[in-house]
Phi, psi and omega in degrees: 000124178263105185301321180299323179292319177295318179296329180293344177287347186311307180300323179292319178296319178300318179296318179297317178298320179294316179297318183283341187076037180267114184292317183217146182213143173232144179218155178213145178229129171246121181201136181055034179077001180254152179239134174235131175234152174209152184220142187224149172073220188227137169274340177218104185294312185300324181267356180066031184266125179277159173283160175213195187292345179255359180295132181253144176231155169287124187275359176058226186287358167296341174300330186299321178295328178288316177301315179297321179295325177295321174298319178301324177296318179294322177295316179300325180278000178078016181267354186199152173243152177299328184266008176297132180281142185303316186294341178284340177262316179242087184297346176288348172282109183230146172211174175301138182301335181273354180275117180304335181293349174293340185262013182300142183251174178300317181289332174296315181298313186286343180252009177057043179238028178287339186080004182258139180287164184278329182052043182297332182296340182281328190264330185257110179271194179292158176059034178057036181256109175293118186273353177250161179262164176300326180294346178277343191297310183294314175302322179294315178301327180286334182259354180303138176289154177282118178273322178216154179302148181308131174065025179250331182216155177278120174227114185295134186216101177293322182299324179296322178290326172301317178295324176300322176298323178288329174297315178304316180295318182294317184285321183277334182083006177229165181292154178307313183299324179288320178297316178301312182294313186287326188259340183232304188296309182289316178300329182263002180054046177275095191285340186256001190262126181222169178256185192298327188277351182293140177301142178287126177267107183296344179283340183233330187284128175292144170287166182249143182222153165251164182248123180281172186301328181274006179090357179280161184261144177231122182291137179229164177299145177297144182277153170051057178241128177142160181282136176054044185271147179296143174078012177300316182288344178268334184191019191260359180290141175247132184206174179248167175301317180303312182292320182294324176294325174297313180304308187286328176297315179293323179296316180292320177301314180296318180295316180295320178295319180297317180290328181274354179077022181276181180281149179297147176277128178302131178084353178275121188277349192277132181228165172061030180294329178302321178281316183298328183266359181285135175294124185256331181202142182288153178231156178303138189208148179267014185237153174284343182276180186299136168219109181214165175253131177265238175234098185083006181219144166268127175263130175211170179234134173279147358290147179202171174245125188273057175081155179249124187279129174185138178300165181306128178086355180250132178304136183282157173253124189275137180281173175300150176294140176264135173077017180298127180089354179262161176298154178300141185212131179288135176232139171250118191232149169202157174234158175228139181208112167232157184300118179099001178198128180226155183209155178218139174221142172226124176250141174235087189302327184295332178247007183051052180250133176229136177231124184230134176225134176225150180211167187250028172200144175298323176077176180275343173215171189277075187295321183294323178290319181295317177293321176301321178295318176301319181293322177299310182299317183289321180300319181265017172057044174256148183288149176230152174251102183303322181297324179295319179293319180293321178296318177298316180298318181294315181296314182288327177292322177297318176298318180296325181285327187255354188301310184294327174299320178292321177298314180294323177297317180297321178295316180294323178290335179276356179298134174245355180220154172253342181229132181292157183287349180233159177302151182303325181297339180294337184261352185287141175152180177249123185249126186253151171287178189295335181252008169073017181250007177215137180220157175248133182247131176235126180229165172258129177213128181056044177060032177213158178276139178238141182245138172214168183234133172053045175073024183266011188297334181288328181263334176196147173210163182240141176286133176261130182250132176304138185241282179215127180058233178266023178259146177229159169233154180260145187265130179205183179213167179304310185291325177298317179291315183297319181293338177262011180059040177252155181293145178248019187240012179288151178281176185304316185299334182299331187263009183251131172247127180248111181275148180198204181055050183299139180208166183250132180278128177288336183280322185243354174067026180234163177289143180218151178270132182260349181205166176215141177253143182221119180270078184269355178225114185288349179288343183258126178289163174096199186280348181110189182281141178261128176249136187235148170290138186238130180302133179093347178274161176300133179089358181272161178225180177260131187229154169243118181300140175225158182279079181248353181171167182275134176298151177289000000 
């Protein structure tokens, strides 16, 4: 590793951060036993504080490899098997006996091959507030529709990893945070690494930001903060570049010794790496070489293309190829992304090389991955074309800034009505999911329909616009979503509500809608999830069904 060459990337990285609207970034490289770190921008814009080697970020889905490693420790200790079925540990996980998904195992969960969709839109509300409890995770996993047959396709599922965290607690008899501290953080002397419930240290913790359409930063609440909070095991660890390099160096040492048949390293906590790093299911890939998901890791081989960036429903723009002209090399890669904190890691176990990049905004384009790619090429002394990287960053950032505007334009152009076929009161009510722990609220205000989720109408609501028939779409913008720490990359269908289940109210003698469908997860075919008004719930009424239309 030529430190001078890595340092020379600084001006290019600064330009990429500016294009992406990334306020602050930290990176680290471990190669040939040497460590290089660099830090850019601000961890706190208002105070003008830069990040450094102790600055902590929420590592997002980089947490998954740690959760999987914790399971590996339990397997090594004989307390759990990879093929143990979930319902045998958590009997509250129930499904129809004829549904193959009742048989999902620990390794199915950790490799995203359950065939169940993630339903991420249900748990993360505005302002980085998880609107569901940890106790909701297992029931939700149990009611999720089957998107693909078990063990046939890769479907990313954060909720399943949350449940894996609960498995760790049930089998070990201690809280996830205690297991993490006792088995990984303390043995490795990771001084900056904490879990969700730890108090935020303003001297080290980066603030969180969203990026507005013009590339400016807007401060938002930090993600995944609080005691016993949902999704901690899927993405809630907070750490620094310094600590992550310690973590990954020890993980690679343990893995290499395990594969070589050597003796265990004293004090190294990692076990079962041969299993954890094994490709379990193929994933979509732009390369002829291997692309698979292991447990908390994407396995790929260089040369490869690390995905094509584009919001949901938009054709992606492909980045430069990594490792072109170099010998084939195994890489273990993962990214993490929660609103206000993003991370990228690439491990090359054969050379004990680790590359880590973290930043404090999702940005208009995937800056951490792009910078990570630059670091990979430079570390292995492969040539790069800076202009090519900048052009890619500019194109994808432009798409990121204008995408939601295009979605809203397409929705408005698809309107076939200006006035709905039924009175506005027909659509009013609280609509619940099948297990009653999530609801959509529709009210009339100022002669228009307003939409909110999970009782959030006092702090925010969205205007509903007539679309087609009894369907409406909600009006929003990039900056409105970004300022509330909401995703700006959902496709058109996400913003459409289709009302149905027409029925007549005995109390008021008018037609009323009994259900609404919302396609909030693109992994599931069809019209989306159906939410229904439920007798006894707030906003419900007494109805007599009539033949006024087909149920959704």
